Wavefront OBJ file of the C-alpha trace (Angstrom):
o trace
v 0.000 0.000 0.000
v 1.671 3.241 -1.102
v 2.019 6.272 1.145
v 0.403 9.301 -0.511
v 0.003 12.946 0.315
v -3.282 14.743 -0.328
v -2.309 15.796 -3.866
v -1.328 12.255 -4.846
v -4.490 10.732 -3.353
v -6.755 13.152 -5.241
v -4.810 12.621 -8.462
v -5.107 8.857 -7.994
v -8.886 9.088 -7.488
v -9.256 11.200 -10.630
v -7.165 8.779 -12.669
v -9.213 5.795 -11.502
v -12.527 7.393 -12.430
v -11.283 8.751 -15.765
v -10.122 5.259 -16.659
v -13.374 3.603 -15.538
v -15.867 5.935 -17.176
v -15.435 7.620 -20.570
v -18.300 10.002 -19.756
v -16.102 11.719 -17.177
v -14.338 14.911 -18.289
v -11.961 17.066 -16.264
v -11.337 20.712 -17.067
v -10.400 24.077 -15.598
v -7.967 26.965 -15.794
v -4.528 25.339 -16.297
v -5.954 21.983 -15.197
v -4.867 20.241 -18.405
v -1.328 20.661 -19.696
v 0.198 22.075 -16.504
v -1.875 20.025 -14.089
v -3.254 23.001 -12.174
v -1.564 25.581 -9.972
v -0.848 22.943 -7.325
v -0.238 20.161 -9.891
v -3.116 18.102 -8.538
v -4.133 16.994 -12.049
v -0.587 16.623 -13.339
v -0.120 13.855 -15.899
v -3.816 13.216 -16.502
v -3.981 14.969 -19.862
v -1.042 12.892 -21.103
v -2.856 9.701 -20.059
v -6.376 10.529 -21.262
v -5.926 13.109 -24.011
v -7.037 16.677 -24.588
v -10.667 15.717 -25.241
v -11.023 14.340 -21.692
v -8.687 16.625 -19.695
v -8.347 20.176 -20.974
v -7.682 23.839 -20.197
v -10.371 26.496 -20.332
v -10.703 30.274 -20.637
v -10.423 32.398 -17.498
v -14.156 32.487 -16.769
v -15.545 30.644 -13.761
v -19.115 31.333 -14.862
v -18.419 29.643 -18.193
v -16.829 26.665 -16.396
v -19.914 25.964 -14.291
v -22.345 26.759 -17.093
v -20.564 24.399 -19.477
v -20.349 21.747 -16.766
v -24.070 22.043 -16.140
v -24.853 21.572 -19.809
v -22.621 18.512 -19.959
v -24.129 17.017 -16.795
v -27.777 17.286 -17.870
v -26.963 15.652 -21.222
v -25.336 12.526 -19.791
v -21.710 13.385 -19.031
v -20.070 13.539 -15.604
v -17.890 16.672 -15.574
v -15.244 17.447 -12.960
v -14.677 21.198 -12.875
v -11.630 22.743 -11.217
v -11.856 26.273 -9.835
v -8.284 27.508 -9.495
v -8.821 29.038 -6.018
v -11.995 29.071 -3.945
v -11.914 32.865 -3.886
v -12.470 32.808 -7.650
v -15.835 31.067 -7.290
v -17.811 34.254 -6.723
v -18.225 35.198 -10.422
v -19.838 31.769 -10.889
v -22.293 32.027 -8.000
v -25.153 32.734 -10.380
v -24.600 29.439 -12.175
v -24.015 27.535 -8.924
v -26.993 28.837 -6.943
v -29.493 29.636 -9.698
v -28.982 26.617 -11.943
v -26.550 23.871 -10.848
v -28.022 23.298 -7.388
v -31.659 23.723 -8.501
v -31.861 21.689 -11.686
v -33.141 18.457 -10.152
v -35.891 20.338 -8.283
v -36.682 22.635 -11.201
v -37.158 19.703 -13.576
v -39.011 17.603 -10.982
v -36.306 14.954 -11.227
v -36.150 14.773 -15.019
v -32.584 16.146 -14.969
v -29.827 15.420 -12.515
v -26.476 17.191 -12.251
v -23.722 14.609 -11.644
v -21.018 17.277 -11.488
v -18.081 17.587 -9.107
v -16.572 21.029 -8.535
v -13.079 20.915 -7.046
v -11.323 23.903 -5.547
v -8.418 24.524 -3.160
v -9.440 26.633 -0.191
v -8.153 28.098 3.059
v -5.054 29.848 4.319
v -1.691 28.680 5.486
v 0.446 29.205 2.385
v 0.799 33.015 2.546
v -1.020 33.622 -0.708
v -2.517 36.830 -2.084
v -5.978 38.313 -1.613
v -8.812 35.995 -2.766
v -6.383 33.061 -2.653
v -6.910 32.104 1.008
v -10.669 32.197 1.513
v -12.384 29.831 3.948
v -16.013 30.530 3.129
v -17.448 27.024 3.183
v -20.473 28.131 5.225
v -21.751 30.116 2.235
v -22.085 26.929 0.219
v -23.662 25.009 3.087
v -26.617 27.400 2.755
v -27.329 26.313 -0.838
v -30.090 23.671 -1.092
v -29.292 20.915 -3.568
v -25.516 21.193 -3.180
v -23.318 18.791 -1.209
v -20.189 20.271 0.374
v -17.240 17.998 1.181
v -13.912 18.806 2.891
v -11.342 16.040 3.450
v -8.659 16.241 6.115
v -6.333 13.401 5.094
v -5.232 11.515 1.954
v -7.233 8.358 2.690
v -10.492 10.249 3.091
v -9.732 12.539 0.160
v -9.542 9.642 -2.289
v -12.621 7.842 -0.962
v -14.715 10.999 -0.674
v -13.764 12.190 -4.148
v -14.729 8.882 -5.744
v -18.075 9.059 -3.931
v -18.519 12.667 -5.081
v -17.824 11.831 -8.727
v -20.319 8.958 -8.575
v -23.024 11.107 -6.987
v -25.942 12.111 -9.192
v -26.167 15.465 -7.421
v -23.637 18.309 -7.608
v -20.810 18.137 -5.081
v -18.499 20.976 -4.094
v -15.205 19.318 -3.136
v -13.087 21.776 -1.160
v -9.411 20.846 -0.824
v -7.458 22.361 2.120
v -4.315 23.482 0.344
v -2.360 24.006 3.564
v -2.094 20.217 3.897
v -1.714 19.333 0.198
v 1.823 18.055 0.806
v 2.247 18.315 4.569
v 2.024 14.591 5.403
v 1.561 11.142 3.881
v -0.772 8.292 4.697
v -1.190 4.724 3.500
v -3.781 4.761 0.715
v -5.002 1.654 -1.177
v -4.233 1.694 -4.905
v -7.649 0.291 -5.820
v -10.917 2.213 -5.807
v -12.841 2.565 -2.540
v -15.517 4.901 -1.247
v -15.953 7.005 1.859
v -19.666 7.867 2.204
v -20.764 11.468 1.892
v -22.585 12.910 4.882
v -20.865 10.677 7.437
v -18.468 12.083 10.037
v -15.579 10.101 11.534
v -14.766 9.766 15.229
v -10.965 9.791 15.008
v -10.376 9.628 18.769
v -12.650 8.379 21.523
v -12.944 10.513 24.645
v -15.086 11.100 27.717
v -14.656 14.723 28.805
v -15.334 16.910 25.757
v -16.365 16.680 22.104
v -14.205 18.595 19.623
v -15.477 18.833 16.030
v -13.211 20.010 13.191
v -12.561 19.381 9.512
v -10.032 20.035 6.746
v -6.673 21.497 7.758
v -8.018 22.277 11.228
v -7.963 18.568 12.054
v -4.172 18.866 12.335
v -4.571 21.784 14.725
v -7.198 19.880 16.686
v -5.034 16.766 16.968
v -2.130 18.720 18.444
v -4.429 20.382 20.968
v -6.026 17.058 21.912
v -2.617 15.470 22.522
v -1.630 18.296 24.848
v -4.995 18.234 26.599
v -4.553 14.521 27.289
v -1.221 15.252 29.008
v -3.061 17.761 31.192
v -5.779 15.285 32.129
v -8.616 16.097 29.695
v -9.910 13.218 27.555
v -11.195 14.767 24.313
v -13.297 12.974 21.707
v -12.299 14.247 18.257
v -14.712 14.200 15.307
v -13.759 14.900 11.693
v -16.912 16.303 10.122
v -15.763 15.497 6.524
v -19.025 16.743 4.973
v -20.327 20.253 5.671
v -23.623 19.515 3.986
v -25.357 17.263 4.658
v -24.197 17.415 8.307
v -23.857 14.189 10.271
v -26.021 15.349 13.143
v -26.287 12.002 14.895
v -22.551 11.388 15.281
v -22.117 14.809 16.891
v -25.209 14.459 19.089
v -24.234 10.976 20.275
v -20.804 12.253 21.238
v -22.133 15.301 23.117
v -24.619 13.132 25.012
v -21.621 11.123 26.204
v -19.174 13.956 27.005
v -21.489 16.801 28.010
v -19.357 19.440 26.284
v -19.039 20.673 22.696
v -16.341 22.689 20.988
v -16.191 23.374 17.234
v -13.027 24.435 15.442
v -12.916 25.905 11.956
v -10.849 28.354 9.959
v -13.719 30.310 8.449
v -15.236 33.422 10.077
v -17.046 32.861 13.369
v -20.363 34.574 12.654
v -22.966 32.471 10.779
v -20.397 29.667 10.450
v -20.500 25.872 10.582
v -19.801 26.012 14.322
v -22.890 28.140 14.895
v -25.062 25.592 13.085
v -23.652 22.644 15.054
v -24.123 24.460 18.353
v -27.728 25.254 17.402
v -28.381 21.587 16.637
v -26.961 20.527 20.000
v -28.897 23.231 21.850
v -32.118 22.078 20.189
v -31.647 18.339 20.609
v -29.217 17.701 23.473
v -29.215 20.761 25.745
v -30.084 18.702 28.814
v -26.760 16.860 28.470
v -24.580 19.988 28.410
v -22.375 20.695 31.438
v -20.851 23.896 30.005
v -21.754 26.388 27.266
v -20.543 25.225 23.822
v -17.453 27.011 22.522
v -16.320 28.129 19.058
v -12.682 28.507 18.018
v -12.759 30.061 14.562
v -11.273 32.563 12.206
v -12.194 36.167 12.838
v -14.968 38.193 11.210
v -12.536 39.943 8.909
v -11.181 39.385 5.432
v -8.195 37.031 5.522
v -5.127 39.259 6.146
v -2.398 39.583 3.556
v 0.534 37.160 4.006
v 2.370 38.852 6.876
v -0.786 38.892 9.020
v -2.017 35.398 8.252
v -0.639 33.808 11.428
v -2.735 36.192 13.548
v -5.904 34.957 11.845
v -5.496 31.185 11.686
v -6.689 29.187 14.726
v -3.877 27.547 16.696
v -3.594 24.647 19.172
v -3.019 27.247 21.890
v -6.387 28.888 21.203
v -8.068 25.484 21.325
v -6.374 24.605 24.630
v -7.427 27.921 26.132
v -11.047 27.194 25.205
v -10.782 23.672 26.690
v -9.503 25.115 29.966
v -12.346 27.643 29.972
v -14.913 24.880 29.590
v -13.340 22.831 32.360
v -13.281 25.829 34.693
v -17.002 26.438 34.102
v -17.909 22.940 35.222
v -15.782 23.256 38.335
l 1 2 3 4 5 6 7 8 9 10 11 12 13 14 15 16 17 18 19 20 21 22 23 24 25 26 27 28 29 30 31 32 33 34 35 36 37 38 39 40 41 42 43 44 45 46 47 48 49 50 51 52 53 54 55 56 57 58 59 60 61 62 63 64 65 66 67 68 69 70 71 72 73 74 75 76 77 78 79 80 81 82 83 84 85 86 87 88 89 90 91 92 93 94 95 96 97 98 99 100 101 102 103 104 105 106 107 108 109 110 111 112 113 114 115 116 117 118 119 120 121 122 123 124 125 126 127 128 129 130 131 132 133 134 135 136 137 138 139 140 141 142 143 144 145 146 147 148 149 150 151 152 153 154 155 156 157 158 159 160 161 162 163 164 165 166 167 168 169 170 171 172 173 174 175 176 177 178 179 180 181 182 183 184 185 186 187 188 189 190 191 192 193 194 195 196 197 198 199 200 201 202 203 204 205 206 207 208 209 210 211 212 213 214 215 216 217 218 219 220 221 222 223 224 225 226 227 228 229 230 231 232 233 234 235 236 237 238 239 240 241 242 243 244 245 246 247 248 249 250 251 252 253 254 255 256 257 258 259 260 261 262 263 264 265 266 267 268 269 270 271 272 273 274 275 276 277 278 279 280 281 282 283 284 285 286 287 288 289 290 291 292 293 294 295 296 297 298 299 300 301 302 303 304 305 306 307 308 309 310 311 312 313 314 315 316 317 318 319 320 321 322 323 324 325 326 327
């Protein structure tokens, strides 16, 4: 079993599906010949030809509109948006057409389209290159939103996304593209969409994270264990649909909830999870739920990025605050 980083696992998933299904096309700005800005699709055009893997004009609206047309006529397009901050010109296509087509046509048309895009900070990029705005897309009915945190999940989730008959937004945390490796099977496998993963069992507190923040969470959990706090760690994996039951079951066991994400705090994924727990498991809570998030500002330019990104220290401080409340 080879050890792969996130880039290699995603590339491997794309290669498997392109080989299996001739109706699958992959395209985007520089996604063909060069293999994308981060070289995630490198080598695929050479293997499958320019009719299957190709470059496009610099127009995100055209990318999603063309993908929609392909999807409703029997193809399975995989569209790459170069950076998540470039998605905004295509919001009309995404919200008005792509996500609504099944409902609009009363099920006559489906949109088996996967939209891939790197997102988040951590690489000191320019403005609109470090957005973490996943909560925006979680508001869009008809759209699934997936964020992997490790190579194994990335491959299995992407294969599931490509095989879905509904549109899937597959957000790739670029901070961890090449930061670590993991054993990944060479053959095809699937990780189900909409199912969170309990990566560490614990008794004292539930910590929910996803994407690159799982690395931050893991470091905080290790330190908390040394200080006597047994944290249960959940990787959300899918922003929409949310795995409510896994989170609720954990909170009913631990009595405490903390949510960690990189995106802005207000109206974020953490707020939604806390609302769910307040509505369905409030009687189990021993302390007010806590959010450790990015700030309600635009992501700073490179020199200020470290002041924005959540850290293990911020997570540990919040854990100590929750413990102190119960005492």
